[in-house]
KOLNUDREN-88123 format. One record per residue: residue in three letters; x, y negated, z of N, C-alpha, C in turn. Coordinates in steps of 0.1 Angstrom, whole numbers. Example, Ala and Ser with C-alpha at 12.3 -4.5 7.8 and 13.67 -1.06 7.14 Angstrom:
<atoms>
ALA  132  57  78  123  45  78  132  33  78
SER  128  22  71  137  11  71  129  0  79
</atoms>
This chain:
<atoms>
MET  576  -36  -50  574  -33  -63  572  -18  -65
ALA  562  -9  -68  566  3  -70  570  5  -76
THR  579  20  -78  581  28  -89  581  37  -98
ALA  580  45  -107  578  59  -113  578  71  -99
VAL  591  63  -92  598  78  -86  585  79  -69
ASP  580  66  -70  573  62  -54  556  67  -56
GLN  553  67  -67  541  73  -71  539  88  -71
LYS  528  92  -67  525  111  -62  524  114  -79
PRO  524  121  -89  517  125  -98  505  132  -95
PRO  496  131  -107  487  137  -102  481  154  -101
ALA  471  154  -95  470  167  -89  468  173  -103
PRO  476  195  -102  472  196  -113  453  195  -114
GLY  449  196  -125  435  202  -130  434  184  -127
SER  436  180  -122  429  168  -119  427  151  -129
ASN  420  147  -133  417  135  -143  425  122  -138
ARG  431  115  -144  440  102  -138  425  90  -142
TRP  414  95  -149  406  80  -145  395  89  -136
PHE  399  94  -130  388  100  -116  393  100  -104
THR  407  97  -102  414  94  -89  407  86  -81
VAL  407  89  -68  405  77  -61  420  66  -53
PRO  423  58  -53  429  45  -49  434  50  -33
ARG  446  48  -32  450  54  -20  445  49  -7
PRO  445  34  -8  437  24  2  424  32  1
ILE  413  32  -7  406  38  -4  402  52  -1
GLN  411  63  -2  407  76  5  412  77  18
TRP  429  66  21  427  62  36  410  58  45
LEU  410  45  36  396  45  45  385  51  46
PHE  385  66  40  374  77  41  380  86  49
ASP  394  90  48  399  94  61  395  95  73
HIS  398  80  79  399  69  92  389  70  95
VAL  376  65  83  362  62  87  353  68  88
PRO  348  76  96  340  91  100  324  87  91
LEU  319  97  83  304  87  75  297  94  94
HIS  285  87  96  277  88  103  263  85  104
VAL  260  97  96  239  97  96  232  95  104
TYR  225  85  104  218  81  123  204  88  117
ASP  195  94  127  181  102  126  173  87  119
PRO  168  94  116  153  82  107  144  75  121
GLU  144  64  116  133  57  127  122  60  127
ASP  110  61  139  100  62  141  91  51  129
LEU  79  55  121  76  44  115  68  34  125
PRO  64  24  123  51  12  134  42  23  133
VAL  33  17  144  24  23  148  17  18  138
ARG  18  8  135  4  1  126  5  5  108
SER  17  14  109  15  26  91  7  31  90
PRO  4  33  80  -11  41  78  -3  54  77
ALA  -15  66  81  -12  82  89  -8  86  73
ILE  -5  97  72  -1  106  62  -12  108  56
VAL  -21  118  63  -35  122  63  -45  113  65
ARG  -53  107  56  -60  96  60  -73  107  61
GLN  -85  111  76  -95  114  72  -105  102  66
ARG  -109  94  68  -117  84  66  -110  76  57
PRO  -113  66  44  -110  57  36  -106  47  47
ALA  -99  37  41  -92  28  46  -97  14  41
LEU  -108  6  40  -105  -6  36  -96  -17  43
TYR  -84  -24  32  -79  -33  39  -81  -48  37
VAL  -86  -58  42  -95  -65  45  -89  -75  57
PHE  -91  -94  56  -87  -101  55  -102  -100  71
VAL  -91  -98  86  -96  -92  96  -85  -104  107
ALA  -95  -101  117  -86  -102  130  -82  -93  135
ASP  -65  -83  144  -62  -72  147  -77  -62  160
GLY  -84  -72  166  -89  -71  173  -102  -67  166
ASP  -108  -72  158  -119  -72  151  -121  -60  142
ALA  -110  -58  137  -114  -46  128  -113  -31  135
VAL  -107  -27  150  -113  -15  160  -124  -20  162
LEU  -129  -30  165  -146  -28  168  -153  -29  150
GLY  -147  -32  145  -154  -26  128  -164  -37  133
LYS  -158  -54  135  -167  -62  130  -166  -67  113
PRO  -175  -77  111  -172  -74  94  -162  -90  94
SER  -157  -88  79  -142  -97  81  -149  -113  75
TYR  -142  -117  75  -144  -133  74  -143  -139  62
ASN  -139  -131  48  -131  -131  37  -150  -129  32
PRO  -156  -139  21  -167  -139  13  -166  -121  5
SER  -153  -125  -1  -148  -111  -16  -152  -101  -6
CYS  -143  -98  11  -141  -84  17  -155  -83  21
LEU  -163  -92  25  -176  -91  32  -183  -82  24
LYS  -185  -83  10  -193  -83  0  -191  -65  -1
TRP  -180  -59  4  -174  -49  -5  -175  -40  7
GLN  -177  -50  20  -177  -38  29  -193  -42  35
THR  -199  -43  30  -215  -49  25  -218  -35  20
VAL  -217  -35  2  -216  -27  -4  -214  -9  2
LEU  -203  -6  11  -201  8  16  -209  10  24
LYS  -209  3  39  -221  -1  46  -233  8  43
ILE  -242  2  30  -251  4  28  -251  17  17
ALA  -241  25  15  -240  34  12  -240  39  21
ARG  -237  40  34  -237  43  41  -218  55  46
VAL  -208  48  36  -201  59  36  -191  54  46
GLU  -187  64  54  -175  60  67  -163  56  58
PHE  -161  47  70  -147  42  63  -144  32  76
ASP  -126  34  74  -114  24  87  -117  11  82
ILE  -117  -4  89  -112  -10  89  -98  -14  94
VAL  -90  -22  82  -75  -24  85  -72  -39  82
PRO  -65  -45  89  -63  -58  90  -49  -61  82
SER  -58  -67  66  -46  -72  59  -40  -88  54
ASN  -33  -88  47  -36  -97  33  -29  -96  25
ASN  -22  -107  16  -30  -104  -2  -16  -98  -3
HIS  -6  -102  6  7  -95  -1  9  -82  -1
ALA  -2  -74  8  0  -55  11  -12  -54  -2
SER  -16  -60  -8  -20  -57  -15  -21  -56  -36
PRO  -20  -41  -30  -18  -37  -50  -17  -48  -68
SER  -33  -55  -57  -39  -66  -68  -34  -78  -68
GLY  -27  -84  -53  -26  -96  -50  -36  -102  -44
ALA  -51  -95  -43  -58  -102  -32  -68  -88  -26
LEU  -74  -93  -19  -83  -82  -8  -94  -78  -15
PRO  -102  -71  -14  -98  -64  -8  -99  -50  -14
PHE  -89  -37  -14  -86  -25  -13  -92  -20  -6
LEU  -85  -2  -15  -93  7  -4  -87  17  -10
LEU  -81  22  1  -74  36  -2  -87  47  3
PRO  -89  57  -5  -93  69  0  -90  78  8
ALA  -99  86  13  -94  97  24  -84  105  11
SER  -75  111  21  -66  120  17  -70  130  4
SER  -60  125  -4  -64  139  -21  -54  138  -27
PRO  -55  144  -37  -41  146  -46  -39  126  -56
SER  -52  121  -58  -48  108  -61  -51  100  -52
SER  -39  90  -43  -46  83  -34  -38  71  -39
ARG  -46  65  -51  -39  52  -55  -51  37  -50
PRO  -51  30  -41  -60  27  -42  -64  16  -54
LEU  -82  16  -51  -91  11  -51  -86  -3  -54
VAL  -96  -13  -61  -103  -26  -67  -112  -28  -69
GLY  -114  -32  -66  -128  -39  -75  -139  -34  -77
GLU  -145  -30  -89  -155  -26  -92  -148  -12  -87
LYS  -136  -5  -90  -137  7  -92  -144  12  -71
ILE  -139  1  -61  -148  5  -47  -162  6  -50
HIS  -169  -1  -56  -180  4  -58  -185  17  -66
LYS  -179  23  -77  -183  34  -85  -175  44  -69
TYR  -164  44  -67  -163  48  -49  -170  51  -40
ALA  -179  43  -41  -191  42  -29  -201  50  -35
ARG  -206  47  -49  -219  52  -58  -215  71  -55
GLU  -202  73  -59  -200  90  -56  -200  92  -44
ASN  -195  86  -30  -194  91  -20  -205  88  -17
ALA  -217  85  -18  -226  81  -15  -232  90  1
ALA  -235  86  14  -247  94  21  -261  92  13
ARG  -264  83  6  -278  80  1  -276  75  -14
GLU  -286  76  -24  -279  71  -35  -282  58  -30
LEU  -277  48  -35  -273  31  -45  -288  28  -52
PRO  -297  25  -53  -303  21  -58  -297  7  -70
ASN  -301  10  -81  -297  6  -93  -306  -10  -95
ILE  -306  -18  -93  -314  -27  -94  -307  -36  -109
SER  -313  -40  -116  -311  -52  -126  -322  -62  -127
SER  -316  -72  -125  -327  -83  -127  -326  -96  -131
PRO  -323  -105  -144  -315  -120  -145  -314  -127  -135
ARG  -322  -123  -118  -321  -136  -110  -313  -129  -104
LEU  -311  -112  -103  -297  -105  -92  -287  -112  -100
GLU  -283  -115  -114  -272  -110  -119  -269  -129  -116
ALA  -281  -138  -113  -272  -149  -113  -264  -153  -97
TYR  -278  -146  -90  -270  -152  -81  -256  -140  -77
GLN  -257  -129  -80  -247  -128  -81  -228  -131  -90
ALA  -233  -135  -106  -225  -149  -111  -226  -161  -95
LEU  -231  -162  -86  -227  -177  -81  -221  -172  -70
LEU  -225  -161  -64  -216  -155  -60  -199  -155  -59
THR  -199  -147  -71  -184  -142  -74  -175  -153  -81
GLN  -183  -163  -85  -178  -173  -91  -175  -186  -89
ASN  -186  -188  -85  -185  -202  -84  -182  -205  -59
ILE  -185  -201  -52  -185  -196  -41  -167  -193  -38
ARG  -166  -186  -45  -150  -179  -46  -138  -189  -44
PRO  -138  -197  -55  -127  -205  -63  -130  -214  -49
ALA  -139  -223  -47  -138  -232  -33  -137  -226  -21
TRP  -135  -211  -16  -131  -211  -4  -114  -211  -5
</atoms>
């Protein structure tokens, strides 16, 4: 049992509440702190500077390199919109877990001050703003019916 004689008085100017217990201090003195060099990022990680926008879709790795279309209807829809607008973009294979909204596709614009991911109609807005040619603005009841059929009935059946 420790007595008052065995304990060292606190150093002058130190606060008793913030002194490190001896066993912990001994551990810190005998176990050196080693800082490891940072690990390289995986090869598939995105580049810090993107020259072109990246569209994240359901697609096989080999098909993405070749620029082949996605097998998912929603992803294919936005790939088609970007192709019609002649927006140059990279296809990146991904899954729902990587998406900020929990669903694919999403678009990371080319490096800019605000590089927030774009989903849904924001991809369409991006395509309109960055199109090599103007997208036609076609509106008809028949077209709206087909769009509703594609976006609401086929998607849940997928």
